[in-house]
C-alpha positions in Angstrom: 0.1 9.9 13.5 -2.5 7.5 14.8 -4.5 7.5 11.6 -1.4 6.6 9.6 -0.8 3.5 11.7 -4.3 2.1 12.2 -6.3 0.0 9.8 -9.1 2.4 9.0 -12.1 1.4 6.9 -14.2 4.0 5.3 -13.2 6.6 2.8 -9.9 7.6 4.5 -6.7 8.7 2.7 -3.6 9.7 4.6 -1.4 12.1 2.7 2.0 12.9 4.2 5.0 14.9 3.0 8.4 13.5 2.3 11.7 14.8 1.1 12.1 14.9 -2.6 13.6 11.7 -3.8 13.5 9.9 -0.4 11.6 6.9 -1.7 13.2 4.4 0.7 12.3 6.7 3.6 8.7 6.7 2.4 8.7 2.9 2.2 10.1 2.6 5.7 7.3 4.8 7.0 4.6 2.9 5.0 5.9 -0.5 6.1 6.3 0.6 9.8 2.8 -0.5 10.7 1.1 -3.6 12.1 -1.2 -3.8 9.1 -1.0 -4.3 5.4 -4.3 -4.8 3.6 -4.0 -2.2 0.8 -2.1 0.8 -0.3 -2.0 3.3 -3.2 0.8 5.0 -5.2 0.2 8.1 -7.2 3.0 9.3 -9.5 3.7 10.2 -13.1 6.8 7.9 -13.0 5.8 4.3 -13.8 9.3 3.0 -12.9 9.0 4.6 -9.5 5.4 3.2 -9.1 6.6 -0.3 -9.9 9.6 -0.1 -7.6 7.4 1.1 -4.7 4.7 -1.4 -5.4 7.3 -4.3 -5.2 8.6 -3.0 -1.8 5.3 -2.2 0.0 4.2 -4.8 2.5 0.5 -4.7 1.4 -1.9 -7.2 0.0 -3.0 -4.9 -2.8 -1.1 -1.9 -4.2 -3.2 0.4 -6.4 -1.3 2.6 -8.9 -2.8 6.0 -9.8 -6.3 4.8 -8.8 -7.8 3.2 -5.7 -10.2 0.4 -5.1 -10.5 -0.6 -8.7 -9.8 -4.3 -9.0 -10.9 -7.5 -10.7 -12.7 -10.3 -8.9 -10.1 -12.8 -10.3 -7.1 -10.9 -8.8 -5.4 -12.3 -5.7 -6.7 -10.7 -2.5 -5.5 -10.7 1.0 -3.3 -8.9 3.4 0.0 -8.9 5.2 0.8 -8.8 8.9 -2.4 -8.3 11.1 -4.5 -7.7 8.0 -4.9 -11.2 6.9 -3.4 -14.6 6.4 -1.9 -14.3 2.9 -3.4 -14.0 -0.5 -6.4 -15.9 -1.8 -5.8 -17.1 -5.4 -2.1 -16.3 -5.1 1.0 -18.4 -5.2 
């Protein structure tokens, strides 16, 4: 879908189905875009959330929330969404 591949600004959330347990398939779809500013993971399984957050190609990965951050946290994007992280390594 176009909306799942574009860098949309505004209150927009793309929700898509996936086969139960196909986490690597979800990661392939999520990373198959030209952009990578921010992403969100919603799950009850913290181990799954941490695994996904490490593999996502996004500047910020929110877990069980969205757009809640600290001004001292590194910020930036991947791919066409920026030039790396400010305040990062």
